[in-house]
N, CA, C, O and CB atoms as a CASP TS submission, in Angstrom:
PFRMAT TS
TARGET T0000
AUTHOR 0000-0000-0000
METHOD Language model
MODEL 1
PARENT N/A
ATOM      1  N   MET     1      57.383   9.650  58.066  1.00  0.00           N
ATOM      2  CA  MET     1      56.431   8.997  58.648  1.00  0.00           C
ATOM      3  C   MET     1      56.580   8.210  57.459  1.00  0.00           C
ATOM      4  O   MET     1      56.603   8.839  56.401  1.00  0.00           O
ATOM      5  CB  MET     1      55.091   9.662  59.127  1.00  0.00           C
ATOM      6  N   THR     2      56.744   6.291  57.392  1.00  0.00           N
ATOM      7  CA  THR     2      57.339   5.821  56.540  1.00  0.00           C
ATOM      8  C   THR     2      56.068   5.429  55.982  1.00  0.00           C
ATOM      9  O   THR     2      55.288   5.691  56.897  1.00  0.00           O
ATOM     10  CB  THR     2      58.406   4.941  56.842  1.00  0.00           C
ATOM     11  N   LEU     3      55.214   4.832  54.772  1.00  0.00           N
ATOM     12  CA  LEU     3      53.983   4.414  54.591  1.00  0.00           C
ATOM     13  C   LEU     3      54.083   3.830  53.451  1.00  0.00           C
ATOM     14  O   LEU     3      53.077   3.199  53.128  1.00  0.00           O
ATOM     15  CB  LEU     3      53.013   5.321  54.662  1.00  0.00           C
ATOM     16  N   ASP     4      55.121   3.815  52.576  1.00  0.00           N
ATOM     17  CA  ASP     4      55.585   3.430  51.178  1.00  0.00           C
ATOM     18  C   ASP     4      56.475   1.936  50.997  1.00  0.00           C
ATOM     19  O   ASP     4      57.181   1.707  50.015  1.00  0.00           O
ATOM     20  CB  ASP     4      56.542   4.694  50.685  1.00  0.00           C
ATOM     21  N   ARG     5      56.251   0.826  52.345  1.00  0.00           N
ATOM     22  CA  ARG     5      56.666  -0.125  52.478  1.00  0.00           C
ATOM     23  C   ARG     5      56.349  -1.502  51.863  1.00  0.00           C
ATOM     24  O   ARG     5      56.904  -2.501  51.405  1.00  0.00           O
ATOM     25  CB  ARG     5      56.626  -0.045  53.395  1.00  0.00           C
ATOM     26  N   ALA     6      55.078  -0.954  52.130  1.00  0.00           N
ATOM     27  CA  ALA     6      54.003  -2.577  50.994  1.00  0.00           C
ATOM     28  C   ALA     6      52.584  -1.875  50.556  1.00  0.00           C
ATOM     29  O   ALA     6      51.861  -1.336  51.394  1.00  0.00           O
ATOM     30  CB  ALA     6      53.282  -4.544  52.367  1.00  0.00           C
ATOM     31  N   TYR     7      52.257  -1.936  49.155  1.00  0.00           N
ATOM     32  CA  TYR     7      51.280  -2.444  49.184  1.00  0.00           C
ATOM     33  C   TYR     7      50.611  -2.779  50.077  1.00  0.00           C
ATOM     34  O   TYR     7      51.051  -3.410  51.038  1.00  0.00           O
ATOM     35  CB  TYR     7      51.345  -3.047  48.725  1.00  0.00           C
ATOM     36  N   HIS     8      49.016  -2.307  49.892  1.00  0.00           N
ATOM     37  CA  HIS     8      47.637  -2.494  50.657  1.00  0.00           C
ATOM     38  C   HIS     8      46.830  -3.141  49.904  1.00  0.00           C
ATOM     39  O   HIS     8      46.360  -2.418  49.025  1.00  0.00           O
ATOM     40  CB  HIS     8      46.919  -1.285  51.067  1.00  0.00           C
ATOM     41  N   PRO     9      46.361  -4.531  49.871  1.00  0.00           N
ATOM     42  CA  PRO     9      45.454  -4.914  48.668  1.00  0.00           C
ATOM     43  C   PRO     9      44.568  -4.780  49.499  1.00  0.00           C
ATOM     44  O   PRO     9      44.824  -4.736  50.703  1.00  0.00           O
ATOM     45  CB  PRO     9      45.509  -6.263  47.803  1.00  0.00           C
ATOM     46  N   VAL    10      42.833  -4.652  48.807  1.00  0.00           N
ATOM     47  CA  VAL    10      41.764  -5.055  49.039  1.00  0.00           C
ATOM     48  C   VAL    10      41.484  -5.881  48.079  1.00  0.00           C
ATOM     49  O   VAL    10      42.205  -6.159  47.121  1.00  0.00           O
ATOM     50  CB  VAL    10      40.972  -4.202  49.241  1.00  0.00           C
ATOM     51  N   VAL    11      39.892  -6.494  48.446  1.00  0.00           N
ATOM     52  CA  VAL    11      39.548  -7.569  48.046  1.00  0.00           C
ATOM     53  C   VAL    11      37.829  -7.394  48.302  1.00  0.00           C
ATOM     54  O   VAL    11      37.203  -7.570  49.346  1.00  0.00           O
ATOM     55  CB  VAL    11      40.402  -8.726  48.792  1.00  0.00           C
ATOM     56  N   SER    12      37.298  -6.956  46.864  1.00  0.00           N
ATOM     57  CA  SER    12      35.897  -6.874  46.938  1.00  0.00           C
ATOM     58  C   SER    12      35.051  -7.500  45.093  1.00  0.00           C
ATOM     59  O   SER    12      35.155  -7.012  43.968  1.00  0.00           O
ATOM     60  CB  SER    12      35.620  -4.946  47.425  1.00  0.00           C
ATOM     61  N   ARG    13      34.177  -8.910  45.682  1.00  0.00           N
ATOM     62  CA  ARG    13      33.724  -9.195  44.493  1.00  0.00           C
ATOM     63  C   ARG    13      34.687  -9.840  43.568  1.00  0.00           C
ATOM     64  O   ARG    13      34.303  -9.803  42.399  1.00  0.00           O
ATOM     65  CB  ARG    13      33.238  -8.097  43.987  1.00  0.00           C
ATOM     66  N   GLY    14      35.838 -10.426  43.760  1.00  0.00           N
ATOM     67  CA  GLY    14      36.557 -11.094  42.698  1.00  0.00           C
ATOM     68  C   GLY    14      37.378 -10.519  42.233  1.00  0.00           C
ATOM     69  O   GLY    14      37.897 -11.049  41.250  1.00  0.00           O
ATOM     70  N   VAL    15      38.088  -8.730  42.830  1.00  0.00           N
ATOM     71  CA  VAL    15      38.714  -7.810  42.262  1.00  0.00           C
ATOM     72  C   VAL    15      39.826  -7.651  43.528  1.00  0.00           C
ATOM     73  O   VAL    15      39.657  -7.020  44.571  1.00  0.00           O
ATOM     74  CB  VAL    15      37.736  -6.544  41.793  1.00  0.00           C
ATOM     75  N   LEU    16      40.906  -8.350  43.146  1.00  0.00           N
ATOM     76  CA  LEU    16      42.235  -7.313  44.245  1.00  0.00           C
ATOM     77  C   LEU    16      42.371  -6.207  43.666  1.00  0.00           C
ATOM     78  O   LEU    16      42.769  -6.291  42.504  1.00  0.00           O
ATOM     79  CB  LEU    16      43.974  -7.856  44.408  1.00  0.00           C
ATOM     80  N   LEU    17      42.139  -4.967  44.152  1.00  0.00           N
ATOM     81  CA  LEU    17      42.639  -3.271  43.882  1.00  0.00           C
ATOM     82  C   LEU    17      44.158  -3.398  45.615  1.00  0.00           C
ATOM     83  O   LEU    17      44.464  -3.831  46.726  1.00  0.00           O
ATOM     84  CB  LEU    17      40.408  -1.494  44.329  1.00  0.00           C
ATOM     85  N   PHE    18      44.447  -2.668  44.535  1.00  0.00           N
ATOM     86  CA  PHE    18      45.950  -1.653  45.328  1.00  0.00           C
ATOM     87  C   PHE    18      46.402  -0.713  44.653  1.00  0.00           C
ATOM     88  O   PHE    18      46.513  -0.950  43.451  1.00  0.00           O
ATOM     89  CB  PHE    18      47.392  -2.384  45.586  1.00  0.00           C
ATOM     90  N   GLY    19      46.786   0.546  45.099  1.00  0.00           N
ATOM     91  CA  GLY    19      47.384   1.349  44.722  1.00  0.00           C
ATOM     92  C   GLY    19      48.863   1.418  45.211  1.00  0.00           C
ATOM     93  O   GLY    19      49.352   1.013  46.266  1.00  0.00           O
ATOM     94  N   SER    20      49.526   2.146  43.975  1.00  0.00           N
ATOM     95  CA  SER    20      50.950   1.997  43.604  1.00  0.00           C
ATOM     96  C   SER    20      51.685   3.986  44.311  1.00  0.00           C
ATOM     97  O   SER    20      51.180   5.055  43.967  1.00  0.00           O
ATOM     98  CB  SER    20      50.992   1.583  41.297  1.00  0.00           C
ATOM     99  N   SER    21      52.621   3.865  45.055  1.00  0.00           N
ATOM    100  CA  SER    21      53.271   5.057  45.091  1.00  0.00           C
ATOM    101  C   SER    21      54.500   5.254  44.478  1.00  0.00           C
ATOM    102  O   SER    21      55.287   6.035  45.012  1.00  0.00           O
ATOM    103  CB  SER    21      53.405   5.371  46.223  1.00  0.00           C
ATOM    104  N   SER    22      54.926   4.458  43.044  1.00  0.00           N
ATOM    105  CA  SER    22      56.061   4.460  42.636  1.00  0.00           C
ATOM    106  C   SER    22      55.332   4.768  41.123  1.00  0.00           C
ATOM    107  O   SER    22      56.052   5.141  40.197  1.00  0.00           O
ATOM    108  CB  SER    22      57.029   3.122  43.017  1.00  0.00           C
ATOM    109  N   ASP    23      54.303   4.645  40.982  1.00  0.00           N
ATOM    110  CA  ASP    23      53.842   4.833  39.833  1.00  0.00           C
ATOM    111  C   ASP    23      52.488   5.137  39.505  1.00  0.00           C
ATOM    112  O   ASP    23      51.854   4.897  38.477  1.00  0.00           O
ATOM    113  CB  ASP    23      54.145   3.958  39.292  1.00  0.00           C
ATOM    114  N   ASP    24      52.137   5.745  40.631  1.00  0.00           N
ATOM    115  CA  ASP    24      50.743   6.304  40.514  1.00  0.00           C
ATOM    116  C   ASP    24      49.268   5.819  40.077  1.00  0.00           C
ATOM    117  O   ASP    24      48.149   6.320  39.963  1.00  0.00           O
ATOM    118  CB  ASP    24      50.923   7.137  39.810  1.00  0.00           C
ATOM    119  N   THR    25      49.755   4.837  39.936  1.00  0.00           N
ATOM    120  CA  THR    25      48.555   4.118  39.789  1.00  0.00           C
ATOM    121  C   THR    25      47.436   2.986  40.818  1.00  0.00           C
ATOM    122  O   THR    25      47.670   2.345  41.843  1.00  0.00           O
ATOM    123  CB  THR    25      49.008   3.506  38.827  1.00  0.00           C
ATOM    124  N   VAL    26      46.384   3.111  40.106  1.00  0.00           N
ATOM    125  CA  VAL    26      45.195   1.912  41.042  1.00  0.00           C
ATOM    126  C   VAL    26      45.300   0.550  40.357  1.00  0.00           C
ATOM    127  O   VAL    26      45.246   0.848  39.163  1.00  0.00           O
ATOM    128  CB  VAL    26      43.242   2.385  40.926  1.00  0.00           C
ATOM    129  N   TYR    27      45.389  -0.436  40.420  1.00  0.00           N
ATOM    130  CA  TYR    27      45.406  -1.485  39.704  1.00  0.00           C
ATOM    131  C   TYR    27      44.720  -2.592  40.087  1.00  0.00           C
ATOM    132  O   TYR    27      45.064  -3.212  41.093  1.00  0.00           O
ATOM    133  CB  TYR    27      46.483  -1.766  39.521  1.00  0.00           C
ATOM    134  N   ALA    28      43.401  -3.065  39.138  1.00  0.00           N
ATOM    135  CA  ALA    28      42.591  -4.171  39.871  1.00  0.00           C
ATOM    136  C   ALA    28      42.780  -5.344  39.298  1.00  0.00           C
ATOM    137  O   ALA    28      42.765  -5.146  38.084  1.00  0.00           O
ATOM    138  CB  ALA    28      41.160  -3.976  39.921  1.00  0.00           C
ATOM    139  N   LEU    29      42.986  -6.700  39.578  1.00  0.00           N
ATOM    140  CA  LEU    29      43.056  -7.851  39.033  1.00  0.00           C
ATOM    141  C   LEU    29      42.170  -8.681  39.595  1.00  0.00           C
ATOM    142  O   LEU    29      41.716  -8.696  40.739  1.00  0.00           O
ATOM    143  CB  LEU    29      44.215  -8.314  39.048  1.00  0.00           C
ATOM    144  N   ASP    30      41.942  -9.471  38.536  1.00  0.00           N
ATOM    145  CA  ASP    30      41.220 -10.664  39.106  1.00  0.00           C
ATOM    146  C   ASP    30      41.704 -11.488  40.317  1.00  0.00           C
ATOM    147  O   ASP    30      42.785 -12.073  40.383  1.00  0.00           O
ATOM    148  CB  ASP    30      41.117 -11.568  38.091  1.00  0.00           C
ATOM    149  N   ALA    31      40.789 -11.451  41.225  1.00  0.00           N
ATOM    150  CA  ALA    31      41.497 -12.589  42.580  1.00  0.00           C
ATOM    151  C   ALA    31      42.000 -13.455  41.934  1.00  0.00           C
ATOM    152  O   ALA    31      43.226 -13.524  42.019  1.00  0.00           O
ATOM    153  CB  ALA    31      40.515 -13.432  43.724  1.00  0.00           C
ATOM    154  N   ARG    32      41.293 -14.452  41.041  1.00  0.00           N
ATOM    155  CA  ARG    32      41.135 -15.788  41.033  1.00  0.00           C
ATOM    156  C   ARG    32      42.942 -16.209  40.189  1.00  0.00           C
ATOM    157  O   ARG    32      43.956 -16.861  40.437  1.00  0.00           O
ATOM    158  CB  ARG    32      39.413 -16.232  40.038  1.00  0.00           C
ATOM    159  N   THR    33      42.427 -15.398  39.228  1.00  0.00           N
ATOM    160  CA  THR    33      43.442 -15.547  38.261  1.00  0.00           C
ATOM    161  C   THR    33      45.086 -14.543  38.113  1.00  0.00           C
ATOM    162  O   THR    33      46.157 -14.812  37.570  1.00  0.00           O
ATOM    163  CB  THR    33      42.552 -15.335  37.054  1.00  0.00           C
ATOM    164  N   GLY    34      44.550 -13.224  38.958  1.00  0.00           N
ATOM    165  CA  GLY    34      45.762 -12.523  38.534  1.00  0.00           C
ATOM    166  C   GLY    34      45.876 -11.449  37.670  1.00  0.00           C
ATOM    167  O   GLY    34      46.580 -10.441  37.734  1.00  0.00           O
ATOM    168  N   LYS    35      44.614 -12.041  36.387  1.00  0.00           N
ATOM    169  CA  LYS    35      44.816 -10.907  35.257  1.00  0.00           C
ATOM    170  C   LYS    35      44.508  -9.418  35.491  1.00  0.00           C
ATOM    171  O   LYS    35      43.747  -8.998  36.363  1.00  0.00           O
ATOM    172  CB  LYS    35      43.961 -11.243  34.110  1.00  0.00           C
ATOM    173  N   VAL    36      44.932  -8.954  34.942  1.00  0.00           N
ATOM    174  CA  VAL    36      44.973  -7.169  35.234  1.00  0.00           C
ATOM    175  C   VAL    36      43.827  -6.835  34.286  1.00  0.00           C
ATOM    176  O   VAL    36      43.794  -6.710  33.062  1.00  0.00           O
ATOM    177  CB  VAL    36      46.659  -6.165  34.711  1.00  0.00           C
ATOM    178  N   LEU    37      42.788  -6.715  35.346  1.00  0.00           N
ATOM    179  CA  LEU    37      41.526  -6.078  34.691  1.00  0.00           C
ATOM    180  C   LEU    37      41.772  -4.537  33.739  1.00  0.00           C
ATOM    181  O   LEU    37      41.529  -4.190  32.583  1.00  0.00           O
ATOM    182  CB  LEU    37      40.442  -5.755  36.058  1.00  0.00           C
ATOM    183  N   TRP    38      42.399  -3.882  34.977  1.00  0.00           N
ATOM    184  CA  TRP    38      41.831  -2.118  34.529  1.00  0.00           C
ATOM    185  C   TRP    38      43.208  -1.460  35.281  1.00  0.00           C
ATOM    186  O   TRP    38      43.536  -2.186  36.220  1.00  0.00           O
ATOM    187  CB  TRP    38      39.817  -1.360  35.501  1.00  0.00           C
ATOM    188  N   THR    39      43.961  -0.470  35.150  1.00  0.00           N
ATOM    189  CA  THR    39      44.464   0.554  35.863  1.00  0.00           C
ATOM    190  C   THR    39      44.105   1.637  35.714  1.00  0.00           C
ATOM    191  O   THR    39      43.287   1.791  34.807  1.00  0.00           O
ATOM    192  CB  THR    39      45.484   0.655  35.818  1.00  0.00           C
ATOM    193  N   TYR    40      44.512   2.819  36.471  1.00  0.00           N
ATOM    194  CA  TYR    40      44.152   4.203  36.329  1.00  0.00           C
ATOM    195  C   TYR    40      45.065   4.885  37.176  1.00  0.00           C
ATOM    196  O   TYR    40      45.149   4.803  38.401  1.00  0.00           O
ATOM    197  CB  TYR    40      42.714   4.518  36.670  1.00  0.00           C
ATOM    198  N   THR    41      45.863   5.693  36.245  1.00  0.00           N
ATOM    199  CA  THR    41      46.758   6.250  36.656  1.00  0.00           C
ATOM    200  C   THR    41      46.440   8.152  37.208  1.00  0.00           C
ATOM    201  O   THR    41      46.041   9.041  36.456  1.00  0.00           O
ATOM    202  CB  THR    41      47.715   5.902  35.497  1.00  0.00           C
ATOM    203  N   THR    42      46.756   8.287  38.610  1.00  0.00           N
ATOM    204  CA  THR    42      46.510   9.870  38.927  1.00  0.00           C
ATOM    205  C   THR    42      47.596  10.546  39.257  1.00  0.00           C
ATOM    206  O   THR    42      48.513   9.772  39.535  1.00  0.00           O
ATOM    207  CB  THR    42      45.605  10.156  40.029  1.00  0.00           C
ATOM    208  N   SER    43      47.991  12.082  39.375  1.00  0.00           N
ATOM    209  CA  SER    43      48.500  12.955  39.387  1.00  0.00           C
ATOM    210  C   SER    43      49.874  12.705  40.519  1.00  0.00           C
ATOM    211  O   SER    43      50.919  13.344  40.405  1.00  0.00           O
ATOM    212  CB  SER    43      47.468  13.913  39.556  1.00  0.00           C
ATOM    213  N   GLY    44      49.618  11.552  41.717  1.00  0.00           N
ATOM    214  CA  GLY    44      50.490  11.696  42.490  1.00  0.00           C
ATOM    215  C   GLY    44      50.209  10.165  42.953  1.00  0.00           C
ATOM    216  O   GLY    44      49.373   9.288  42.740  1.00  0.00           O
ATOM    217  N   PRO    45      51.540  10.378  43.805  1.00  0.00           N
ATOM    218  CA  PRO    45      51.295   8.657  44.843  1.00  0.00           C
ATOM    219  C   PRO    45      50.366   8.450  45.337  1.00  0.00           C
ATOM    220  O   PRO    45      49.613   9.327  45.759  1.00  0.00           O
ATOM    221  CB  PRO    45      52.028   8.282  46.068  1.00  0.00           C
ATOM    222  N   ILE    46      50.117   6.914  45.437  1.00  0.00           N
ATOM    223  CA  ILE    46      48.840   6.374  46.447  1.00  0.00           C
ATOM    224  C   ILE    46      49.659   6.135  47.601  1.00  0.00           C
ATOM    225  O   ILE    46      50.884   6.008  47.602  1.00  0.00           O
ATOM    226  CB  ILE    46      47.895   4.857  45.962  1.00  0.00           C
ATOM    227  N   ARG    47      48.976   6.091  48.460  1.00  0.00           N
ATOM    228  CA  ARG    47      50.041   5.972  49.569  1.00  0.00           C
ATOM    229  C   ARG    47      49.016   5.055  50.247  1.00  0.00           C
ATOM    230  O   ARG    47      49.629   4.344  51.043  1.00  0.00           O
ATOM    231  CB  ARG    47      50.654   7.484  50.473  1.00  0.00           C
ATOM    232  N   PHE    48      47.217   4.679  50.258  1.00  0.00           N
ATOM    233  CA  PHE    48      47.171   4.676  51.265  1.00  0.00           C
ATOM    234  C   PHE    48      46.165   3.511  50.506  1.00  0.00           C
ATOM    235  O   PHE    48      46.211   3.628  49.281  1.00  0.00           O
ATOM    236  CB  PHE    48      47.005   5.913  52.218  1.00  0.00           C
ATOM    237  N   ALA    49      45.100   2.208  51.076  1.00  0.00           N
ATOM    238  CA  ALA    49      44.439   0.898  50.505  1.00  0.00           C
ATOM    239  C   ALA    49      43.010   1.592  49.582  1.00  0.00           C
ATOM    240  O   ALA    49      42.519   2.501  50.251  1.00  0.00           O
ATOM    241  CB  ALA    49      43.901  -0.342  52.038  1.00  0.00           C
ATOM    242  N   PRO    50      42.638   1.485  48.918  1.00  0.00           N
ATOM    243  CA  PRO    50      41.417   1.939  48.171  1.00  0.00           C
ATOM    244  C   PRO    50      40.585   1.164  49.337  1.00  0.00           C
ATOM    245  O   PRO    50      40.886   0.282  50.141  1.00  0.00           O
ATOM    246  CB  PRO    50      41.202   1.425  46.345  1.00  0.00           C
ATOM    247  N   THR    51      39.230   2.005  49.017  1.00  0.00           N
ATOM    248  CA  THR    51      37.923   1.545  49.649  1.00  0.00           C
ATOM    249  C   THR    51      37.478   1.264  48.624  1.00  0.00           C
ATOM    250  O   THR    51      37.749   1.609  47.474  1.00  0.00           O
ATOM    251  CB  THR    51      37.043   2.381  50.469  1.00  0.00           C
ATOM    252  N   VAL    52      36.303   0.187  49.321  1.00  0.00           N
ATOM    253  CA  VAL    52      34.880   0.172  47.903  1.00  0.00           C
ATOM    254  C   VAL    52      33.448  -0.008  48.756  1.00  0.00           C
ATOM    255  O   VAL    52      33.413  -0.647  49.808  1.00  0.00           O
ATOM    256  CB  VAL    52      35.001  -1.632  46.499  1.00  0.00           C
ATOM    257  N   SER    53      32.530   0.495  48.297  1.00  0.00           N
ATOM    258  CA  SER    53      31.685   0.765  48.693  1.00  0.00           C
ATOM    259  C   SER    53      30.646   0.162  47.269  1.00  0.00           C
ATOM    260  O   SER    53      30.822   0.665  46.159  1.00  0.00           O
ATOM    261  CB  SER    53      31.853   2.185  49.227  1.00  0.00           C
ATOM    262  N   GLY    54      29.530  -1.009  47.495  1.00  0.00           N
ATOM    263  CA  GLY    54      28.781  -1.143  46.244  1.00  0.00           C
ATOM    264  C   GLY    54      29.746  -1.408  45.197  1.00  0.00           C
ATOM    265  O   GLY    54      30.674  -2.201  45.355  1.00  0.00           O
ATOM    266  N   GLU    55      29.536  -0.731  44.090  1.00  0.00           N
ATOM    267  CA  GLU    55      30.039  -0.942  42.889  1.00  0.00           C
ATOM    268  C   GLU    55      31.138   0.286  42.925  1.00  0.00           C
ATOM    269  O   GLU    55      31.630   0.325  41.797  1.00  0.00           O
ATOM    270  CB  GLU    55      28.875  -0.947  41.693  1.00  0.00           C
ATOM    271  N   SER    56      31.762   1.368  43.810  1.00  0.00           N
ATOM    272  CA  SER    56      33.070   2.248  43.717  1.00  0.00           C
ATOM    273  C   SER    56      33.975   1.659  44.198  1.00  0.00           C
ATOM    274  O   SER    56      33.872   0.692  44.953  1.00  0.00           O
ATOM    275  CB  SER    56      33.109   3.482  44.318  1.00  0.00           C
ATOM    276  N   VAL    57      35.118   2.242  43.764  1.00  0.00           N
ATOM    277  CA  VAL    57      36.244   1.956  44.646  1.00  0.00           C
ATOM    278  C   VAL    57      36.692   3.898  44.610  1.00  0.00           C
ATOM    279  O   VAL    57      36.540   4.707  43.695  1.00  0.00           O
ATOM    280  CB  VAL    57      37.634   0.489  43.816  1.00  0.00           C
ATOM    281  N   PHE    58      37.205   4.065  45.863  1.00  0.00           N
ATOM    282  CA  PHE    58      37.720   5.387  46.389  1.00  0.00           C
ATOM    283  C   PHE    58      39.102   5.486  46.231  1.00  0.00           C
ATOM    284  O   PHE    58      39.708   4.522  46.698  1.00  0.00           O
ATOM    285  CB  PHE    58      37.418   5.614  47.808  1.00  0.00           C
ATOM    286  N   VAL    59      39.606   6.122  45.853  1.00  0.00           N
ATOM    287  CA  VAL    59      40.980   6.155  46.011  1.00  0.00           C
ATOM    288  C   VAL    59      41.686   7.636  46.456  1.00  0.00           C
ATOM    289  O   VAL    59      41.447   8.669  45.832  1.00  0.00           O
ATOM    290  CB  VAL    59      41.508   5.663  44.688  1.00  0.00           C
ATOM    291  N   VAL    60      42.488   7.586  47.494  1.00  0.00           N
ATOM    292  CA  VAL    60      43.012   8.768  47.496  1.00  0.00           C
ATOM    293  C   VAL    60      44.597   9.074  47.062  1.00  0.00           C
ATOM    294  O   VAL    60      45.451   8.189  47.105  1.00  0.00           O
ATOM    295  CB  VAL    60      42.751   9.139  48.731  1.00  0.00           C
ATOM    296  N   SER    61      44.877  10.437  46.640  1.00  0.00           N
ATOM    297  CA  SER    61      46.802   9.943  46.154  1.00  0.00           C
ATOM    298  C   SER    61      46.730  12.012  46.660  1.00  0.00           C
ATOM    299  O   SER    61      45.826  12.819  46.878  1.00  0.00           O
ATOM    300  CB  SER    61      47.494   9.092  43.306  1.00  0.00           C
ATOM    301  N   ASP    62      48.426  12.055  46.632  1.00  0.00           N
ATOM    302  CA  ASP    62      48.823  12.678  46.952  1.00  0.00           C
ATOM    303  C   ASP    62      48.699  14.185  45.821  1.00  0.00           C
ATOM    304  O   ASP    62      49.358  15.224  45.871  1.00  0.00           O
ATOM    305  CB  ASP    62      49.809  11.978  47.352  1.00  0.00           C
ATOM    306  N   ASP    63      47.725  13.828  44.969  1.00  0.00           N
ATOM    307  CA  ASP    63      47.986  14.831  43.803  1.00  0.00           C
ATOM    308  C   ASP    63      47.000  15.823  44.768  1.00  0.00           C
ATOM    309  O   ASP    63      46.933  17.009  44.445  1.00  0.00           O
ATOM    310  CB  ASP    63      47.428  14.341  41.891  1.00  0.00           C
ATOM    311  N   GLY    64      46.299  15.390  45.848  1.00  0.00           N
ATOM    312  CA  GLY    64      44.831  16.228  46.835  1.00  0.00           C
ATOM    313  C   GLY    64      43.738  15.939  45.909  1.00  0.00           C
ATOM    314  O   GLY    64      43.093  16.929  45.564  1.00  0.00           O
ATOM    315  N   CYS    65      43.317  14.614  45.344  1.00  0.00           N
ATOM    316  CA  CYS    65      42.304  14.556  44.822  1.00  0.00           C
ATOM    317  C   CYS    65      41.571  13.273  45.289  1.00  0.00           C
ATOM    318  O   CYS    65      42.273  12.266  45.379  1.00  0.00           O
ATOM    319  CB  CYS    65      42.531  14.719  43.540  1.00  0.00           C
ATOM    320  N   LEU    66      40.000  13.149  45.660  1.00  0.00           N
ATOM    321  CA  LEU    66      39.460  11.808  46.160  1.00  0.00           C
ATOM    322  C   LEU    66      38.940  11.219  44.240  1.00  0.00           C
ATOM    323  O   LEU    66      38.355  11.929  43.422  1.00  0.00           O
ATOM    324  CB  LEU    66      37.762  12.122  47.703  1.00  0.00           C
ATOM    325  N   TYR    67      39.303  10.093  44.078  1.00  0.00           N
ATOM    326  CA  TYR    67      38.720   9.298  43.073  1.00  0.00           C
ATOM    327  C   TYR    67      38.086   8.710  42.817  1.00  0.00           C
ATOM    328  O   TYR    67      38.636   7.836  42.147  1.00  0.00           O
ATOM    329  CB  TYR    67      38.958   8.880  42.736  1.00  0.00           C
ATOM    330  N   SER    68      36.822   8.501  42.926  1.00  0.00           N
ATOM    331  CA  SER    68      35.490   7.589  42.791  1.00  0.00           C
ATOM    332  C   SER    68      35.446   6.774  41.191  1.00  0.00           C
ATOM    333  O   SER    68      35.111   7.344  40.153  1.00  0.00           O
ATOM    334  CB  SER    68      33.972   8.748  42.969  1.00  0.00           C
ATOM    335  N   LEU    69      35.973   4.967  41.324  1.00  0.00           N
ATOM    336  CA  LEU    69      36.495   4.839  40.074  1.00  0.00           C
ATOM    337  C   LEU    69      35.212   3.852  39.810  1.00  0.00           C
ATOM    338  O   LEU    69      34.408   3.983  40.733  1.00  0.00           O
ATOM    339  CB  LEU    69      38.184   4.284  39.903  1.00  0.00           C
ATOM    340  N   SER    70      34.723   2.782  38.700  1.00  0.00           N
ATOM    341  CA  SER    70      33.832   1.905  38.715  1.00  0.00           C
ATOM    342  C   SER    70      34.325   0.654  39.143  1.00  0.00           C
ATOM    343  O   SER    70      35.275   0.316  38.437  1.00  0.00           O
ATOM    344  CB  SER    70      33.267   1.857  37.590  1.00  0.00           C
ATOM    345  N   LEU    71      34.042  -0.192  40.050  1.00  0.00           N
ATOM    346  CA  LEU    71      34.813  -1.810  40.511  1.00  0.00           C
ATOM    347  C   LEU    71      35.219  -2.316  39.234  1.00  0.00           C
ATOM    348  O   LEU    71      36.353  -2.754  39.043  1.00  0.00           O
ATOM    349  CB  LEU    71      33.692  -3.138  41.307  1.00  0.00           C
ATOM    350  N   ARG    72      34.111  -2.259  38.136  1.00  0.00           N
ATOM    351  CA  ARG    72      34.583  -3.056  37.235  1.00  0.00           C
ATOM    352  C   ARG    72      34.940  -2.193  35.666  1.00  0.00           C
ATOM    353  O   ARG    72      35.338  -2.919  34.755  1.00  0.00           O
ATOM    354  CB  ARG    72      33.477  -4.220  37.168  1.00  0.00           C
ATOM    355  N   ALA    73      34.864  -1.396  35.511  1.00  0.00           N
ATOM    356  CA  ALA    73      35.943  -0.877  34.653  1.00  0.00           C
ATOM    357  C   ALA    73      36.799   0.192  35.043  1.00  0.00           C
ATOM    358  O   ALA    73      37.651   0.537  34.225  1.00  0.00           O
ATOM    359  CB  ALA    73      35.440  -0.489  33.543  1.00  0.00           C
ATOM    360  N   GLY    74      36.748   0.645  35.883  1.00  0.00           N
ATOM    361  CA  GLY    74      38.193   1.648  36.147  1.00  0.00           C
ATOM    362  C   GLY    74      37.759   2.966  36.142  1.00  0.00           C
ATOM    363  O   GLY    74      38.299   3.832  36.830  1.00  0.00           O
ATOM    364  N   LYS    75      36.454   3.247  35.124  1.00  0.00           N
ATOM    365  CA  LYS    75      35.834   4.355  34.863  1.00  0.00           C
ATOM    366  C   LYS    75      35.843   5.303  36.051  1.00  0.00           C
ATOM    367  O   LYS    75      35.612   4.839  37.167  1.00  0.00           O
ATOM    368  CB  LYS    75      34.567   4.044  34.420  1.00  0.00           C
ATOM    369  N   LEU    76      36.163   6.974  35.846  1.00  0.00           N
ATOM    370  CA  LEU    76      35.670   7.468  36.914  1.00  0.00           C
ATOM    371  C   LEU    76      34.222   7.534  36.875  1.00  0.00           C
ATOM    372  O   LEU    76      33.550   7.583  35.845  1.00  0.00           O
ATOM    373  CB  LEU    76      36.225   8.625  37.143  1.00  0.00           C
ATOM    374  N   ASN    77      33.717   7.532  38.256  1.00  0.00           N
ATOM    375  CA  ASN    77      32.084   8.325  38.679  1.00  0.00           C
ATOM    376  C   ASN    77      31.434   9.039  38.365  1.00  0.00           C
ATOM    377  O   ASN    77      30.395   9.248  38.992  1.00  0.00           O
ATOM    378  CB  ASN    77      31.828   8.847  39.470  1.00  0.00           C
TER
END
């Protein structure tokens, strides 16, 4: 199964989020300006779109972990 042909972006509360399977990093950009707000690097590729609930971003990585990050700061919840 080929999963890595394109990033899967999500926009919530003015923040554009996507994960990268090439550098194992979640990116949060200002949806209006494109400025990087924060990044968070995991220990494995991120192949699926992040999920947002309230002020939390959930990201699953090939390292076998589910991460819960703050939407505004990118810190672990």
